[in-house]
PDB file of the backbone (N, CA, C, O) and the ligand in Angstrom, with CONECT records:
HET     ZN  A 101       1
ATOM      1  N   UNK A   1      26.613 -18.314   4.360  1.00  0.00           N
ATOM      2  CA  UNK A   1      26.941 -19.057   5.590  1.00  0.00           C
ATOM      3  C   UNK A   1      26.137 -20.351   5.607  1.00  0.00           C
ATOM      4  O   UNK A   1      24.907 -20.309   5.605  1.00  0.00           O
ATOM      5  N   UNK A   2      26.804 -21.488   5.625  1.00  0.00           N
ATOM      6  CA  UNK A   2      26.065 -22.763   5.610  1.00  0.00           C
ATOM      7  C   UNK A   2      25.288 -22.976   6.900  1.00  0.00           C
ATOM      8  O   UNK A   2      25.725 -22.586   7.983  1.00  0.00           O
ATOM      9  N   UNK A   3      24.139 -23.597   6.760  1.00  0.00           N
ATOM     10  CA  UNK A   3      23.276 -23.865   7.909  1.00  0.00           C
ATOM     11  C   UNK A   3      23.709 -25.165   8.566  1.00  0.00           C
ATOM     12  O   UNK A   3      23.783 -26.204   7.910  1.00  0.00           O
ATOM     13  N   UNK A   4      23.990 -25.107   9.837  1.00  0.00           N
ATOM     14  CA  UNK A   4      24.441 -26.304  10.544  1.00  0.00           C
ATOM     15  C   UNK A   4      23.320 -26.995  11.303  1.00  0.00           C
ATOM     16  O   UNK A   4      23.472 -28.126  11.764  1.00  0.00           O
ATOM     17  N   UNK A   5      22.206 -26.312  11.426  1.00  0.00           N
ATOM     18  CA  UNK A   5      21.081 -26.913  12.149  1.00  0.00           C
ATOM     19  C   UNK A   5      20.308 -27.846  11.228  1.00  0.00           C
ATOM     20  O   UNK A   5      20.150 -27.571  10.039  1.00  0.00           O
ATOM     21  N   UNK A   6      19.831 -28.942  11.783  1.00  0.00           N
ATOM     22  CA  UNK A   6      18.964 -29.843  11.013  1.00  0.00           C
ATOM     23  C   UNK A   6      17.515 -29.469  11.331  1.00  0.00           C
ATOM     24  O   UNK A   6      17.090 -29.483  12.487  1.00  0.00           O
ATOM     25  N   UNK A   7      16.784 -29.142  10.294  1.00  0.00           N
ATOM     26  CA  UNK A   7      15.419 -28.655  10.482  1.00  0.00           C
ATOM     27  C   UNK A   7      14.437 -29.503   9.676  1.00  0.00           C
ATOM     28  O   UNK A   7      14.600 -29.701   8.472  1.00  0.00           O
ATOM     29  N   UNK A   8      13.427 -29.991  10.363  1.00  0.00           N
ATOM     30  CA  UNK A   8      12.314 -30.662   9.680  1.00  0.00           C
ATOM     31  C   UNK A   8      11.118 -29.740   9.737  1.00  0.00           C
ATOM     32  O   UNK A   8      10.864 -29.104  10.760  1.00  0.00           O
ATOM     33  N   UNK A   9      10.387 -29.666   8.652  1.00  0.00           N
ATOM     34  CA  UNK A   9       9.183 -28.843   8.621  1.00  0.00           C
ATOM     35  C   UNK A   9       8.013 -29.752   8.272  1.00  0.00           C
ATOM     36  O   UNK A   9       8.020 -30.437   7.249  1.00  0.00           O
ATOM     37  N   UNK A  10       7.016 -29.744   9.137  1.00  0.00           N
ATOM     38  CA  UNK A  10       5.869 -30.625   8.934  1.00  0.00           C
ATOM     39  C   UNK A  10       4.577 -29.841   9.049  1.00  0.00           C
ATOM     40  O   UNK A  10       4.460 -28.910   9.847  1.00  0.00           O
ATOM     41  N   UNK A  11       3.621 -30.231   8.246  1.00  0.00           N
ATOM     42  CA  UNK A  11       2.279 -29.706   8.412  1.00  0.00           C
ATOM     43  C   UNK A  11       1.579 -30.623   9.418  1.00  0.00           C
ATOM     44  O   UNK A  11       1.713 -31.845   9.350  1.00  0.00           O
ATOM     45  N   UNK A  12       0.841 -30.032  10.342  1.00  0.00           N
ATOM     46  CA  UNK A  12       0.267 -30.845  11.413  1.00  0.00           C
ATOM     47  C   UNK A  12      -1.102 -30.327  11.819  1.00  0.00           C
ATOM     48  O   UNK A  12      -1.463 -29.180  11.556  1.00  0.00           O
ATOM     49  N   UNK A  13      -1.843 -31.197  12.460  1.00  0.00           N
ATOM     50  CA  UNK A  13      -3.089 -30.766  13.075  1.00  0.00           C
ATOM     51  C   UNK A  13      -2.756 -30.323  14.496  1.00  0.00           C
ATOM     52  O   UNK A  13      -2.398 -31.143  15.341  1.00  0.00           O
ATOM     53  N   UNK A  14      -2.873 -29.048  14.749  1.00  0.00           N
ATOM     54  CA  UNK A  14      -2.441 -28.513  16.041  1.00  0.00           C
ATOM     55  C   UNK A  14      -3.608 -27.960  16.850  1.00  0.00           C
ATOM     56  O   UNK A  14      -3.395 -27.318  17.878  1.00  0.00           O
ATOM     57  N   UNK A  15      -4.803 -28.193  16.414  1.00  0.00           N
ATOM     58  CA  UNK A  15      -5.935 -27.593  17.103  1.00  0.00           C
ATOM     59  C   UNK A  15      -6.195 -26.209  16.571  1.00  0.00           C
ATOM     60  O   UNK A  15      -5.438 -25.708  15.739  1.00  0.00           O
ATOM     61  N   UNK A  16      -7.247 -25.587  17.034  1.00  0.00           N
ATOM     62  CA  UNK A  16      -7.665 -24.325  16.429  1.00  0.00           C
ATOM     63  C   UNK A  16      -6.872 -23.119  16.930  1.00  0.00           C
ATOM     64  O   UNK A  16      -6.842 -22.088  16.257  1.00  0.00           O
ATOM     65  N   UNK A  17      -6.237 -23.223  18.083  1.00  0.00           N
ATOM     66  CA  UNK A  17      -5.580 -22.042  18.663  1.00  0.00           C
ATOM     67  C   UNK A  17      -4.101 -21.925  18.312  1.00  0.00           C
ATOM     68  O   UNK A  17      -3.566 -20.819  18.236  1.00  0.00           O
ATOM     69  N   UNK A  18      -3.437 -23.060  18.099  1.00  0.00           N
ATOM     70  CA  UNK A  18      -1.989 -23.045  17.858  1.00  0.00           C
ATOM     71  C   UNK A  18      -1.715 -23.077  16.360  1.00  0.00           C
ATOM     72  O   UNK A  18      -2.087 -24.032  15.677  1.00  0.00           O
ATOM     73  N   UNK A  19      -1.062 -22.028  15.847  1.00  0.00           N
ATOM     74  CA  UNK A  19      -0.791 -21.965  14.410  1.00  0.00           C
ATOM     75  C   UNK A  19       0.515 -22.636  14.025  1.00  0.00           C
ATOM     76  O   UNK A  19       0.696 -23.068  12.887  1.00  0.00           O
ATOM     77  N   UNK A  20       1.420 -22.719  14.990  1.00  0.00           N
ATOM     78  CA  UNK A  20       2.694 -23.362  14.694  1.00  0.00           C
ATOM     79  C   UNK A  20       3.505 -23.528  15.956  1.00  0.00           C
ATOM     80  O   UNK A  20       3.198 -22.953  17.000  1.00  0.00           O
ATOM     81  N   UNK A  21       4.561 -24.338  15.837  1.00  0.00           N
ATOM     82  CA  UNK A  21       5.465 -24.474  16.976  1.00  0.00           C
ATOM     83  C   UNK A  21       6.830 -24.902  16.480  1.00  0.00           C
ATOM     84  O   UNK A  21       6.962 -25.533  15.431  1.00  0.00           O
ATOM     85  N   UNK A  22       7.844 -24.545  17.255  1.00  0.00           N
ATOM     86  CA  UNK A  22       9.217 -24.941  16.954  1.00  0.00           C
ATOM     87  C   UNK A  22       9.724 -25.755  18.137  1.00  0.00           C
ATOM     88  O   UNK A  22       9.664 -25.316  19.286  1.00  0.00           O
ATOM     89  N   UNK A  23      10.222 -26.942  17.833  1.00  0.00           N
ATOM     90  CA  UNK A  23      10.690 -27.848  18.876  1.00  0.00           C
ATOM     91  C   UNK A  23      12.188 -28.081  18.687  1.00  0.00           C
ATOM     92  O   UNK A  23      12.658 -28.381  17.589  1.00  0.00           O
ATOM     93  N   UNK A  24      12.916 -27.934  19.781  1.00  0.00           N
ATOM     94  CA  UNK A  24      14.372 -28.119  19.749  1.00  0.00           C
ATOM     95  C   UNK A  24      14.724 -29.429  20.425  1.00  0.00           C
ATOM     96  O   UNK A  24      14.250 -29.719  21.524  1.00  0.00           O
ATOM     97  N   UNK A  25      15.561 -30.222  19.764  1.00  0.00           N
ATOM     98  CA  UNK A  25      16.042 -31.467  20.346  1.00  0.00           C
ATOM     99  C   UNK A  25      17.536 -31.555  20.025  1.00  0.00           C
ATOM    100  O   UNK A  25      17.924 -32.079  18.981  1.00  0.00           O
ATOM    101  N   UNK A  26      18.357 -31.044  20.923  1.00  0.00           N
ATOM    102  CA  UNK A  26      19.802 -30.947  20.640  1.00  0.00           C
ATOM    103  C   UNK A  26      20.021 -29.970  19.505  1.00  0.00           C
ATOM    104  O   UNK A  26      19.604 -28.815  19.589  1.00  0.00           O
ATOM    105  N   UNK A  27      20.680 -30.428  18.428  1.00  0.00           N
ATOM    106  CA  UNK A  27      20.880 -29.537  17.274  1.00  0.00           C
ATOM    107  C   UNK A  27      19.872 -29.835  16.159  1.00  0.00           C
ATOM    108  O   UNK A  27      20.041 -29.419  15.013  1.00  0.00           O
ATOM    109  N   UNK A  28      18.829 -30.564  16.530  1.00  0.00           N
ATOM    110  CA  UNK A  28      17.756 -30.855  15.568  1.00  0.00           C
ATOM    111  C   UNK A  28      16.511 -30.066  15.942  1.00  0.00           C
ATOM    112  O   UNK A  28      16.162 -29.928  17.114  1.00  0.00           O
ATOM    113  N   UNK A  29      15.858 -29.559  14.919  1.00  0.00           N
ATOM    114  CA  UNK A  29      14.668 -28.738  15.151  1.00  0.00           C
ATOM    115  C   UNK A  29      13.514 -29.246  14.288  1.00  0.00           C
ATOM    116  O   UNK A  29      13.707 -29.690  13.156  1.00  0.00           O
ATOM    117  N   UNK A  30      12.345 -29.170  14.841  1.00  0.00           N
ATOM    118  CA  UNK A  30      11.148 -29.489  14.066  1.00  0.00           C
ATOM    119  C   UNK A  30      10.208 -28.296  14.114  1.00  0.00           C
ATOM    120  O   UNK A  30       9.864 -27.798  15.186  1.00  0.00           O
ATOM    121  N   UNK A  31       9.803 -27.854  12.948  1.00  0.00           N
ATOM    122  CA  UNK A  31       8.795 -26.799  12.839  1.00  0.00           C
ATOM    123  C   UNK A  31       7.498 -27.470  12.434  1.00  0.00           C
ATOM    124  O   UNK A  31       7.437 -28.161  11.417  1.00  0.00           O
ATOM    125  N   UNK A  32       6.466 -27.268  13.227  1.00  0.00           N
ATOM    126  CA  UNK A  32       5.138 -27.808  12.894  1.00  0.00           C
ATOM    127  C   UNK A  32       4.220 -26.649  12.553  1.00  0.00           C
ATOM    128  O   UNK A  32       4.058 -25.704  13.325  1.00  0.00           O
ATOM    129  N   UNK A  33       3.630 -26.749  11.384  1.00  0.00           N
ATOM    130  CA  UNK A  33       2.761 -25.690  10.884  1.00  0.00           C
ATOM    131  C   UNK A  33       1.329 -26.210  10.848  1.00  0.00           C
ATOM    132  O   UNK A  33       1.053 -27.253  10.256  1.00  0.00           O
ATOM    133  N   UNK A  34       0.438 -25.489  11.472  1.00  0.00           N
ATOM    134  CA  UNK A  34      -0.969 -25.877  11.440  1.00  0.00           C
ATOM    135  C   UNK A  34      -1.454 -25.917   9.987  1.00  0.00           C
ATOM    136  O   UNK A  34      -1.252 -24.968   9.229  1.00  0.00           O
ATOM    137  N   UNK A  35      -2.085 -27.006   9.617  1.00  0.00           N
ATOM    138  CA  UNK A  35      -2.573 -27.154   8.247  1.00  0.00           C
ATOM    139  C   UNK A  35      -3.689 -26.156   7.935  1.00  0.00           C
ATOM    140  O   UNK A  35      -3.977 -25.876   6.771  1.00  0.00           O
ATOM    141  N   UNK A  36      -4.303 -25.633   8.974  1.00  0.00           N
ATOM    142  CA  UNK A  36      -5.434 -24.717   8.758  1.00  0.00           C
ATOM    143  C   UNK A  36      -5.073 -23.294   9.169  1.00  0.00           C
ATOM    144  O   UNK A  36      -4.979 -22.971  10.353  1.00  0.00           O
ATOM    145  N   UNK A  37      -4.873 -22.456   8.155  1.00  0.00           N
ATOM    146  CA  UNK A  37      -4.667 -21.023   8.372  1.00  0.00           C
ATOM    147  C   UNK A  37      -5.767 -20.267   7.651  1.00  0.00           C
ATOM    148  O   UNK A  37      -6.343 -20.772   6.687  1.00  0.00           O
ATOM    149  N   UNK A  38      -6.059 -19.063   8.111  1.00  0.00           N
ATOM    150  CA  UNK A  38      -7.143 -18.294   7.499  1.00  0.00           C
ATOM    151  C   UNK A  38      -6.735 -17.734   6.132  1.00  0.00           C
ATOM    152  O   UNK A  38      -7.594 -17.427   5.305  1.00  0.00           O
ATOM    153  N   UNK A  39      -5.425 -17.602   5.894  1.00  0.00           N
ATOM    154  CA  UNK A  39      -4.960 -17.065   4.613  1.00  0.00           C
ATOM    155  C   UNK A  39      -3.516 -17.498   4.380  1.00  0.00           C
ATOM    156  O   UNK A  39      -2.835 -17.952   5.300  1.00  0.00           O
ATOM    157  N   UNK A  40      -3.063 -17.352   3.140  1.00  0.00           N
ATOM    158  CA  UNK A  40      -1.667 -17.672   2.820  1.00  0.00           C
ATOM    159  C   UNK A  40      -0.708 -16.727   3.550  1.00  0.00           C
ATOM    160  O   UNK A  40       0.381 -17.136   3.952  1.00  0.00           O
ATOM    161  N   UNK A  41      -1.108 -15.481   3.719  1.00  0.00           N
ATOM    162  CA  UNK A  41      -0.224 -14.536   4.407  1.00  0.00           C
ATOM    163  C   UNK A  41      -0.095 -14.902   5.880  1.00  0.00           C
ATOM    164  O   UNK A  41       0.978 -14.771   6.468  1.00  0.00           O
ATOM    165  N   UNK A  42      -1.181 -15.354   6.464  1.00  0.00           N
ATOM    166  CA  UNK A  42      -1.131 -15.801   7.858  1.00  0.00           C
ATOM    167  C   UNK A  42      -0.205 -17.003   7.996  1.00  0.00           C
ATOM    168  O   UNK A  42       0.554 -17.106   8.960  1.00  0.00           O
ATOM    169  N   UNK A  43      -0.273 -17.907   7.026  1.00  0.00           N
ATOM    170  CA  UNK A  43       0.603 -19.079   7.056  1.00  0.00           C
ATOM    171  C   UNK A  43       2.078 -18.659   6.914  1.00  0.00           C
ATOM    172  O   UNK A  43       2.953 -19.168   7.614  1.00  0.00           O
ATOM    173  N   UNK A  44       2.327 -17.718   5.989  1.00  0.00           N
ATOM    174  CA  UNK A  44       3.699 -17.221   5.826  1.00  0.00           C
ATOM    175  C   UNK A  44       4.198 -16.622   7.136  1.00  0.00           C
ATOM    176  O   UNK A  44       5.341 -16.842   7.536  1.00  0.00           O
ATOM    177  N   UNK A  45       3.332 -15.865   7.797  1.00  0.00           N
ATOM    178  CA  UNK A  45       3.677 -15.269   9.087  1.00  0.00           C
ATOM    179  C   UNK A  45       4.096 -16.350  10.092  1.00  0.00           C
ATOM    180  O   UNK A  45       5.070 -16.182  10.826  1.00  0.00           O
ATOM    181  N   UNK A  46       3.359 -17.446  10.117  1.00  0.00           N
ATOM    182  CA  UNK A  46       3.682 -18.537  11.038  1.00  0.00           C
ATOM    183  C   UNK A  46       5.017 -19.195  10.678  1.00  0.00           C
ATOM    184  O   UNK A  46       5.832 -19.486  11.553  1.00  0.00           O
ATOM    185  N   UNK A  47       5.226 -19.422   9.391  1.00  0.00           N
ATOM    186  CA  UNK A  47       6.477 -20.056   8.942  1.00  0.00           C
ATOM    187  C   UNK A  47       7.678 -19.184   9.328  1.00  0.00           C
ATOM    188  O   UNK A  47       8.676 -19.685   9.846  1.00  0.00           O
ATOM    189  N   UNK A  48       7.572 -17.883   9.071  1.00  0.00           N
ATOM    190  CA  UNK A  48       8.664 -16.964   9.414  1.00  0.00           C
ATOM    191  C   UNK A  48       8.864 -16.943  10.925  1.00  0.00           C
ATOM    192  O   UNK A  48       9.996 -16.994  11.406  1.00  0.00           O
ATOM    193  N   UNK A  49       7.779 -16.869  11.660  1.00  0.00           N
ATOM    194  CA  UNK A  49       7.837 -16.824  13.123  1.00  0.00           C
ATOM    195  C   UNK A  49       8.585 -18.036  13.692  1.00  0.00           C
ATOM    196  O   UNK A  49       9.497 -17.890  14.507  1.00  0.00           O
ATOM    197  N   UNK A  50       8.193 -19.213  13.257  1.00  0.00           N
ATOM    198  CA  UNK A  50       8.830 -20.425  13.789  1.00  0.00           C
ATOM    199  C   UNK A  50      10.274 -20.532  13.315  1.00  0.00           C
ATOM    200  O   UNK A  50      11.134 -21.009  14.055  1.00  0.00           O
ATOM    201  N   UNK A  51      10.546 -20.096  12.093  1.00  0.00           N
ATOM    202  CA  UNK A  51      11.926 -20.116  11.588  1.00  0.00           C
ATOM    203  C   UNK A  51      12.825 -19.208  12.426  1.00  0.00           C
ATOM    204  O   UNK A  51      13.980 -19.542  12.690  1.00  0.00           O
ATOM    205  N   UNK A  52      12.294 -18.065  12.842  1.00  0.00           N
ATOM    206  CA  UNK A  52      13.085 -17.164  13.685  1.00  0.00           C
ATOM    207  C   UNK A  52      13.356 -17.788  15.048  1.00  0.00           C
ATOM    208  O   UNK A  52      14.445 -17.621  15.597  1.00  0.00           O
ATOM    209  N   UNK A  53      12.391 -18.498  15.593  1.00  0.00           N
ATOM    210  CA  UNK A  53      12.643 -19.220  16.850  1.00  0.00           C
ATOM    211  C   UNK A  53      13.798 -20.209  16.666  1.00  0.00           C
ATOM    212  O   UNK A  53      14.685 -20.304  17.514  1.00  0.00           O
ATOM    213  N   UNK A  54      13.777 -20.938  15.555  1.00  0.00           N
ATOM    214  CA  UNK A  54      14.856 -21.899  15.294  1.00  0.00           C
ATOM    215  C   UNK A  54      16.183 -21.154  15.118  1.00  0.00           C
ATOM    216  O   UNK A  54      17.227 -21.611  15.585  1.00  0.00           O
ATOM    217  N   UNK A  55      16.130 -20.022  14.451  1.00  0.00           N
ATOM    218  CA  UNK A  55      17.344 -19.228  14.238  1.00  0.00           C
ATOM    219  C   UNK A  55      18.009 -18.822  15.534  1.00  0.00           C
ATOM    220  O   UNK A  55      19.236 -18.814  15.633  1.00  0.00           O
ATOM    221  N   UNK A  56      17.207 -18.487  16.525  1.00  0.00           N
ATOM    222  CA  UNK A  56      17.751 -18.137  17.848  1.00  0.00           C
ATOM    223  C   UNK A  56      16.694 -18.445  18.906  1.00  0.00           C
ATOM    224  O   UNK A  56      15.766 -17.670  19.137  1.00  0.00           O
ATOM    225  N   UNK A  57      16.868 -19.593  19.535  1.00  0.00           N
ATOM    226  CA  UNK A  57      15.870 -20.052  20.506  1.00  0.00           C
ATOM    227  C   UNK A  57      15.805 -19.156  21.742  1.00  0.00           C
ATOM    228  O   UNK A  57      14.869 -19.264  22.534  1.00  0.00           O
ATOM    229  N   UNK A  58      16.779 -18.283  21.913  1.00  0.00           N
ATOM    230  CA  UNK A  58      16.799 -17.410  23.093  1.00  0.00           C
ATOM    231  C   UNK A  58      16.033 -16.106  22.897  1.00  0.00           C
ATOM    232  O   UNK A  58      15.817 -15.365  23.856  1.00  0.00           O
ATOM    233  N   UNK A  59      15.623 -15.822  21.670  1.00  0.00           N
ATOM    234  CA  UNK A  59      14.862 -14.589  21.449  1.00  0.00           C
ATOM    235  C   UNK A  59      13.548 -14.647  22.217  1.00  0.00           C
ATOM    236  O   UNK A  59      12.939 -15.709  22.343  1.00  0.00           O
ATOM    237  N   UNK A  60      13.121 -13.506  22.724  1.00  0.00           N
ATOM    238  CA  UNK A  60      11.828 -13.470  23.419  1.00  0.00           C
ATOM    239  C   UNK A  60      10.699 -13.551  22.390  1.00  0.00           C
ATOM    240  O   UNK A  60      10.890 -13.266  21.208  1.00  0.00           O
ATOM    241  N   UNK A  61       9.529 -13.943  22.868  1.00  0.00           N
ATOM    242  CA  UNK A  61       8.360 -14.001  21.994  1.00  0.00           C
ATOM    243  C   UNK A  61       8.073 -12.624  21.379  1.00  0.00           C
ATOM    244  O   UNK A  61       7.725 -12.514  20.204  1.00  0.00           O
ATOM    245  N   UNK A  62       8.223 -11.591  22.190  1.00  0.00           N
ATOM    246  CA  UNK A  62       7.966 -10.225  21.702  1.00  0.00           C
ATOM    247  C   UNK A  62       8.943  -9.851  20.585  1.00  0.00           C
ATOM    248  O   UNK A  62       8.555  -9.245  19.586  1.00  0.00           O
ATOM    249  N   UNK A  63      10.204 -10.215  20.764  1.00  0.00           N
ATOM    250  CA  UNK A  63      11.219  -9.910  19.753  1.00  0.00           C
ATOM    251  C   UNK A  63      10.930 -10.681  18.466  1.00  0.00           C
ATOM    252  O   UNK A  63      11.015 -10.125  17.371  1.00  0.00           O
ATOM    253  N   UNK A  64      10.590 -11.955  18.603  1.00  0.00           N
ATOM    254  CA  UNK A  64      10.259 -12.767  17.427  1.00  0.00           C
ATOM    255  C   UNK A  64       9.066 -12.164  16.685  1.00  0.00           C
ATOM    256  O   UNK A  64       9.074 -12.092  15.456  1.00  0.00           O
ATOM    257  N   UNK A  65       8.058 -11.738  17.413  1.00  0.00           N
ATOM    258  CA  UNK A  65       6.869 -11.157  16.765  1.00  0.00           C
ATOM    259  C   UNK A  65       7.214  -9.874  16.015  1.00  0.00           C
ATOM    260  O   UNK A  65       6.721  -9.632  14.913  1.00  0.00           O
ATOM    261  N   UNK A  66       8.059  -9.066  16.622  1.00  0.00           N
ATOM    262  CA  UNK A  66       8.462  -7.812  16.000  1.00  0.00           C
ATOM    263  C   UNK A  66       9.205  -8.076  14.688  1.00  0.00           C
ATOM    264  O   UNK A  66       8.917  -7.449  13.668  1.00  0.00           O
ATOM    265  N   UNK A  67      10.154  -9.001  14.722  1.00  0.00           N
ATOM    266  CA  UNK A  67      10.909  -9.346  13.514  1.00  0.00           C
ATOM    267  C   UNK A  67      10.007 -10.012  12.477  1.00  0.00           C
ATOM    268  O   UNK A  67      10.116  -9.744  11.281  1.00  0.00           O
ATOM    269  N   UNK A  68       9.128 -10.870  12.944  1.00  0.00           N
ATOM    270  CA  UNK A  68       8.240 -11.606  12.042  1.00  0.00           C
ATOM    271  C   UNK A  68       7.381 -10.667  11.202  1.00  0.00           C
ATOM    272  O   UNK A  68       7.217 -10.876  10.000  1.00  0.00           O
ATOM    273  N   UNK A  69       6.837  -9.638  11.834  1.00  0.00           N
ATOM    274  CA  UNK A  69       5.938  -8.754  11.093  1.00  0.00           C
ATOM    275  C   UNK A  69       6.675  -8.057   9.947  1.00  0.00           C
ATOM    276  O   UNK A  69       6.103  -7.845   8.878  1.00  0.00           O
ATOM    277  N   UNK A  70       7.926  -7.705  10.167  1.00  0.00           N
ATOM    278  CA  UNK A  70       8.707  -7.038   9.115  1.00  0.00           C
ATOM    279  C   UNK A  70       9.080  -8.024   8.010  1.00  0.00           C
ATOM    280  O   UNK A  70       8.871  -7.749   6.829  1.00  0.00           O
ATOM    281  N   UNK A  71       9.630  -9.166   8.396  1.00  0.00           N
ATOM    282  CA  UNK A  71      10.085 -10.138   7.393  1.00  0.00           C
ATOM    283  C   UNK A  71       8.901 -10.640   6.565  1.00  0.00           C
ATOM    284  O   UNK A  71       9.008 -10.770   5.346  1.00  0.00           O
ATOM    285  N   UNK A  72       7.782 -10.919   7.219  1.00  0.00           N
ATOM    286  CA  UNK A  72       6.605 -11.405   6.503  1.00  0.00           C
ATOM    287  C   UNK A  72       6.118 -10.368   5.498  1.00  0.00           C
ATOM    288  O   UNK A  72       5.808 -10.702   4.355  1.00  0.00           O
ATOM    289  N   UNK A  73       6.051  -9.118   5.924  1.00  0.00           N
ATOM    290  CA  UNK A  73       5.567  -8.060   5.033  1.00  0.00           C
ATOM    291  C   UNK A  73       6.485  -7.888   3.826  1.00  0.00           C
ATOM    292  O   UNK A  73       6.008  -7.715   2.705  1.00  0.00           O
ATOM    293  N   UNK A  74       7.799  -7.934   4.050  1.00  0.00           N
ATOM    294  CA  UNK A  74       8.753  -7.764   2.946  1.00  0.00           C
ATOM    295  C   UNK A  74       8.651  -8.938   1.968  1.00  0.00           C
ATOM    296  O   UNK A  74       8.605  -8.728   0.756  1.00  0.00           O
ATOM    297  N   UNK A  75       8.615 -10.167   2.482  1.00  0.00           N
ATOM    298  CA  UNK A  75       8.502 -11.338   1.600  1.00  0.00           C
ATOM    299  C   UNK A  75       7.188 -11.293   0.824  1.00  0.00           C
ATOM    300  O   UNK A  75       7.148 -11.593  -0.369  1.00  0.00           O
ATOM    301  N   UNK A  76       6.119 -10.917   1.516  1.00  0.00           N
ATOM    302  CA  UNK A  76       4.796 -10.872   0.864  1.00  0.00           C
ATOM    303  C   UNK A  76       4.786  -9.843  -0.265  1.00  0.00           C
ATOM    304  O   UNK A  76       4.302 -10.123  -1.361  1.00  0.00           O
ATOM    305  N   UNK A  77       5.322  -8.656   0.008  1.00  0.00           N
ATOM    306  CA  UNK A  77       5.351  -7.601  -1.015  1.00  0.00           C
ATOM    307  C   UNK A  77       6.247  -7.974  -2.186  1.00  0.00           C
ATOM    308  O   UNK A  77       6.023  -7.537  -3.315  1.00  0.00           O
ATOM    309  N   UNK A  78       7.258  -8.781  -1.910  1.00  0.00           N
ATOM    310  CA  UNK A  78       8.147  -9.249  -2.975  1.00  0.00           C
ATOM    311  C   UNK A  78       7.532 -10.408  -3.763  1.00  0.00           C
ATOM    312  O   UNK A  78       8.120 -10.888  -4.732  1.00  0.00           O
ATOM    313  N   UNK A  79       6.359 -10.847  -3.345  1.00  0.00           N
ATOM    314  CA  UNK A  79       5.637 -11.850  -4.112  1.00  0.00           C
ATOM    315  C   UNK A  79       5.910 -13.292  -3.724  1.00  0.00           C
ATOM    316  O   UNK A  79       5.518 -14.204  -4.452  1.00  0.00           O
ATOM    317  N   UNK A  80       6.574 -13.522  -2.594  1.00  0.00           N
ATOM    318  CA  UNK A  80       6.846 -14.902  -2.187  1.00  0.00           C
ATOM    319  C   UNK A  80       5.566 -15.603  -1.769  1.00  0.00           C
ATOM    320  O   UNK A  80       4.839 -15.150  -0.884  1.00  0.00           O
ATOM    321  N   UNK A  81       5.309 -16.743  -2.445  1.00  0.00           N
ATOM    322  CA  UNK A  81       4.142 -17.571  -2.180  1.00  0.00           C
ATOM    323  C   UNK A  81       4.560 -19.034  -2.283  1.00  0.00           C
ATOM    324  O   UNK A  81       5.567 -19.370  -2.906  1.00  0.00           O
ATOM    325  N   UNK A  82       3.773 -19.882  -1.666  1.00  0.00           N
ATOM    326  CA  UNK A  82       4.029 -21.307  -1.847  1.00  0.00           C
ATOM    327  C   UNK A  82       3.673 -21.716  -3.261  1.00  0.00           C
ATOM    328  O   UNK A  82       2.749 -21.173  -3.867  1.00  0.00           O
ATOM    329  N   UNK A  83       4.421 -22.686  -3.782  1.00  0.00           N
ATOM    330  CA  UNK A  83       4.120 -23.251  -5.089  1.00  0.00           C
ATOM    331  C   UNK A  83       3.484 -24.623  -4.846  1.00  0.00           C
ATOM    332  O   UNK A  83       4.171 -25.644  -4.800  1.00  0.00           O
ATOM    333  N   UNK A  84       2.166 -24.622  -4.694  1.00  0.00           N
ATOM    334  CA  UNK A  84       1.461 -25.850  -4.347  1.00  0.00           C
ATOM    335  C   UNK A  84       1.050 -26.578  -5.623  1.00  0.00           C
ATOM    336  O   UNK A  84       0.399 -26.018  -6.505  1.00  0.00           O
ATOM    337  N   UNK A  85       1.451 -27.837  -5.689  1.00  0.00           N
ATOM    338  CA  UNK A  85       1.109 -28.618  -6.888  1.00  0.00           C
ATOM    339  C   UNK A  85       0.040 -29.622  -6.579  1.00  0.00           C
ATOM    340  O   UNK A  85      -0.378 -30.370  -7.463  1.00  0.00           O
TER     341      UNK A  85
HETATM  342 ZN    ZN A 101       6.664 -17.795  19.138  1.00  0.00          ZN2+
END
């Protein structure tokens, strides 16, 4: 299924408490990921979390968190990591 949403993903300085955020502007979305995470798995968790918000902006925070924990764990166990050059 082709993706019709336009999504920008940026690394940002978000302060120490906010790990990420998803911003909706019409059919355009921006995901901002805090440049400082305690681990790669924590960062993956944030990326998945914000992506799920973009996938359905109406999902509750609790629902997003529940889905995030499963998707993050499965991707992590399958060996998905960033390829940083
Ligand atoms: Zn959230």
